[in-house]
matplotlib code that plots the C-alpha trace (Angstrom):
import matplotlib.pyplot as plt

x = [7.9, 6.1, 4.3, 7.6, 9.5, 6.9, 6.0, 2.7, 1.4, -0.2, -2.7, -5.5, -4.9, -5.7, -3.4, -3.2, -2.5, 1.2, 2.9, 6.4, 8.1, 10.8, 12.6, 16.2, 17.4, 18.4, 15.8, 12.4, 9.5, 6.1, 3.2, 1.5, 4.4, 2.5, 2.6, 0.9, -1.2, 0.7, -0.1, 3.2, 6.3, 8.4, 12.2, 13.6, 17.1, 17.6, 15.8, 14.8, 14.9, 18.5, 19.9, 22.2, 19.6, 17.0, 19.5, 20.1, 16.3, 16.2, 19.0, 17.1, 13.9, 15.5, 17.1, 13.8, 12.1, 14.9, 15.4, 11.8, 11.2, 8.6, 6.3, 6.5, 5.8, 2.8, 1.4, 1.9, 0.2, -2.9, -3.0, -2.8, -5.7, -7.8, -7.1, -8.2, -11.4, -12.3, -11.1, -7.9, -5.3, -4.5, -2.7, 0.5, 1.3, -0.5, -4.0, -4.6, -4.8, -1.4, 0.0, -1.2, 0.3, 3.7, 3.6, 3.1, 6.2, 5.0, 7.7, 7.4, 8.7, 8.6, 9.0, 10.3, 10.9, 13.9, 16.3, 13.7, 11.4, 8.3, 10.2, 11.4, 7.9, 6.7, 9.4, 8.4, 4.8, 6.0, 5.1, 6.9, 8.8, 10.6, 14.3, 15.1, 11.4, 11.6, 13.2, 13.4, 13.7, 15.1, 18.2, 21.8, 22.0, 19.0, 20.3, 23.8, 22.2, 19.8, 22.7, 24.2, 21.1, 19.8, 21.4, 21.1, 18.8, 16.5, 16.4, 17.7, 18.2, 17.7, 18.3, 16.1, 12.9, 13.9, 13.1, 12.0, 8.3, 6.8, 3.5, 3.0, 4.0, 4.0, 3.6, 3.7, 4.1, 5.5, 3.1, 2.6, 6.3, 6.6, 6.4, 4.6, 2.5, 0.3, 3.4, 3.3, 0.5, 2.8, 5.4, 2.8, 2.1, 5.8, 6.2, 3.1, 2.1, -1.3, -1.7, -0.7, -1.0, -1.1, -1.0, -0.2, -0.9, -3.0, -6.3, -9.1, -12.7, -14.6, -11.5, -8.9, -5.5, -2.8, 0.8, 2.2, 5.7, 6.4, 8.9, 10.6, 10.8, 11.2, 10.0, 13.5, 15.4, 12.8, 14.3, 13.8, 16.0, 14.8, 11.7, 9.9, 7.3, 4.2, 0.8, -2.5, -4.5, -8.1, -9.6, -11.9, -8.9, -7.1, -10.1, -10.3, -6.6, -7.2, -10.2, -8.3, -5.5, -7.9, -7.3, -10.1, -10.0, -10.7, -10.7, -9.3, -9.5, -11.5, -10.2, -7.9, -8.5, -5.4, -6.9, -5.2, -1.9, -3.4, -4.9, -3.0, -4.4, -7.7, -10.8, -11.7, -8.2, -8.0, -10.2, -7.3, -7.3, -5.4, -7.1, -5.5, -6.2, -5.6, -5.6, -6.2, -5.5, -8.6, -8.8, -7.5]
y = [23.4, 20.1, 20.6, 21.2, 18.5, 15.8, 16.6, 18.2, 15.6, 18.4, 20.3, 22.7, 21.6, 18.0, 14.9, 13.4, 9.7, 9.3, 5.9, 6.5, 9.0, 10.9, 11.9, 10.7, 8.9, 11.5, 14.0, 14.7, 12.8, 14.2, 12.7, 10.3, 7.9, 5.1, 5.0, 2.8, 0.8, -2.1, -5.7, -7.0, -6.0, -3.3, -2.8, -0.6, 0.9, 1.0, -1.2, 0.9, -2.1, -3.0, 0.5, 1.9, 4.6, 2.0, 0.5, 4.0, 4.4, 1.0, 2.2, 5.4, 3.6, 1.2, 4.0, 5.8, 2.6, 1.9, 5.5, 6.6, 8.7, 7.5, 10.3, 9.3, 5.6, 6.7, 8.7, 5.7, 3.5, 5.7, 5.9, 2.1, 1.9, 4.3, 2.2, -1.0, 0.7, 1.4, -2.1, -1.0, -2.6, -5.3, -5.4, -6.2, -6.1, -9.4, -10.7, -12.1, -15.7, -15.4, -13.7, -16.6, -19.2, -17.4, -17.2, -21.0, -21.6, -21.6, -21.5, -18.3, -17.5, -13.8, -13.4, -10.0, -9.3, -7.0, -6.5, -7.7, -4.7, -7.0, -9.1, -6.0, -4.7, -8.1, -7.9, -4.3, -5.5, -8.2, -11.1, -14.3, -15.3, -18.6, -18.9, -20.3, -20.1, -16.9, -16.9, -14.1, -14.4, -11.3, -10.0, -10.1, -6.4, -6.6, -9.8, -8.2, -5.3, -7.4, -9.6, -6.5, -6.1, -9.6, -12.9, -16.1, -17.5, -14.5, -14.5, -16.9, -15.0, -17.0, -16.3, -19.0, -20.8, -23.4, -27.1, -27.2, -26.8, -23.7, -23.0, -19.4, -17.3, -13.5, -11.4, -7.8, -5.3, -8.1, -10.1, -7.3, -7.1, -10.8, -11.0, -14.4, -13.8, -16.8, -19.1, -18.4, -20.9, -23.7, -22.4, -22.7, -26.3, -27.1, -25.3, -27.0, -23.9, -23.7, -19.9, -17.0, -13.4, -10.7, -7.0, -3.7, -5.3, -3.2, -4.8, -3.6, -4.6, -4.3, -4.4, -7.0, -7.1, -4.9, -3.8, -0.5, 1.1, 2.8, 5.6, 4.7, 7.8, 6.6, 8.9, 9.3, 9.9, 12.1, 11.8, 9.1, 6.1, 3.9, 2.1, -1.1, -3.1, -4.2, -5.9, -4.3, -7.5, -8.1, -9.3, -11.7, -13.2, -13.5, -15.3, -17.6, -18.6, -19.2, -21.5, -23.4, -24.2, -24.9, -21.7, -20.1, -16.3, -14.1, -10.4, -9.4, -5.6, -2.8, -1.9, 1.1, 3.5, 3.7, 5.3, 8.7, 7.1, 6.0, 9.3, 9.5, 6.1, 5.6, 5.9, 2.2, 1.4, 4.0, 2.4, 0.6, -0.4, -2.3, -5.2, -7.3, -10.9, -14.2, -17.5, -20.7, -24.1, -26.3, -30.0, -30.9]
z = [-12.3, -12.1, -15.4, -17.2, -15.5, -16.0, -19.6, -18.9, -16.4, -14.5, -16.5, -15.3, -11.8, -12.6, -12.7, -16.2, -16.4, -16.6, -16.9, -15.3, -13.0, -14.9, -11.6, -11.3, -8.2, -5.6, -6.7, -5.2, -6.7, -7.0, -5.0, -5.4, -5.8, -7.7, -11.5, -14.1, -14.8, -16.4, -17.1, -15.9, -14.0, -15.8, -16.2, -13.6, -13.5, -9.7, -7.1, -4.1, -1.7, -2.8, -2.5, 0.2, 0.9, 1.8, 4.3, 5.7, 6.1, 8.0, 10.3, 10.9, 11.6, 14.0, 16.0, 16.1, 17.5, 20.0, 21.2, 21.5, 24.6, 27.2, 26.1, 22.5, 23.4, 25.4, 22.5, 20.2, 22.8, 22.8, 19.0, 19.0, 21.4, 19.3, 16.2, 18.0, 19.0, 15.3, 14.3, 12.5, 14.8, 17.3, 20.6, 18.7, 15.0, 14.5, 15.3, 18.8, 17.5, 15.8, 18.9, 21.0, 18.7, 18.7, 22.5, 22.6, 20.6, 17.0, 14.3, 12.3, 8.8, 8.2, 4.4, 3.5, 7.2, 6.5, 9.4, 11.9, 12.5, 12.9, 15.4, 17.3, 17.5, 18.9, 21.5, 22.4, 22.8, 25.2, 23.0, 24.2, 21.0, 21.8, 21.1, 17.7, 16.5, 14.3, 10.8, 8.3, 4.5, 2.9, 1.1, 2.4, 3.2, 5.5, 7.1, 7.7, 9.5, 11.5, 12.7, 14.4, 16.5, 17.2, 18.3, 16.3, 18.9, 18.4, 14.6, 12.0, 8.8, 5.5, 1.9, 0.4, 1.2, 3.8, 3.7, 7.4, 8.3, 9.9, 11.7, 10.6, 7.6, 7.9, 4.8, 6.0, 3.2, 1.1, -1.0, -3.6, -4.4, -5.4, -9.2, -9.1, -6.0, -6.7, -6.4, -2.6, -2.3, -3.5, -1.0, 1.8, 0.8, 1.1, 4.4, 5.9, 7.8, 9.4, 9.3, 7.0, 8.1, 5.3, 6.0, 4.2, 0.8, -1.7, -2.9, -5.0, -5.9, -9.2, -11.4, -12.4, -10.8, -12.3, -11.8, -10.9, -10.3, -7.1, -6.8, -3.5, -1.2, 2.4, 5.2, 6.8, 3.5, 1.6, -1.9, -4.6, -3.9, -6.8, -8.0, -7.2, -9.2, -7.3, -7.8, -7.0, -6.3, -7.1, -3.8, -5.7, -7.5, -4.2, -2.6, -5.6, -5.2, -1.5, -2.1, -4.7, -2.2, 0.8, 2.8, 4.7, 4.5, 7.5, 7.3, 10.7, 10.4, 8.8, 5.3, 5.2, 2.2, 0.1, -3.0, -2.7, -3.6, -7.0, -8.0, -11.3, -12.5, -14.4, -12.2, -12.1, -10.8, -8.0, -5.3, -3.6, 0.0, 2.7, 4.3, 7.0, 6.3, 8.1, 6.3, 8.0, 6.3, 6.0, 5.1, 1.6]

ax = plt.figure().add_subplot(projection="3d")
ax.plot(x, y, z, "-o")
ax.set_aspect("equal")
plt.show()
């Protein structure tokens, strides 16, 4: 079935390089969900993150977090401890230094923070987030949903980069989806933040940055809800940008192999990984 449906992209049991998923929204996309490579963002007919199905996924995810049984929470706690032992996780969703700054009242801008899932996890992990200190920049659908859960003193939802200063910027599963990701460094200059925490962003070594298109298939919806462009960022290029803007780079976790999701791409563009990174501003 797959070979017919995807114009022979499966041949002799091996994946052939295929640029775009032919699956329609509402159907089941074949794994892996990442297509390319491209040298720039591509035209897409339906944005996954703007779809009603993505909002449904967010609602499902929130209920799963909220209604988890004590046994499920205990299992999650043990998994988290195991990940900490091998250097893949922290006590909370952020490194201890960031956690400490937040507990001391640091102002946080969570770019791409959705309905507030990162904030909710911080609260579940008993981090003392001060009233009025946490802001999220995301689309209106996410903000509307988040406002049904959190009070204005817990989260201030924004639809544009604010003029007010911040201490910390969070970019969790976000930086790769920003078309001009390098412009973030100018944004940091305007915000005056001291720290940036980046997680769940795909990097690679030994090859230049490139773009891909992801067929969006959330775990709680299971069918294709749309597509999103993203960058696979050369870590050397990323470090060069950080140095140019006076940011010290600290790798705060072991890298997580993400290459299986890029199996349909050329060999030199498959060695993709996640690397949690904390940036600290140095003297200009």
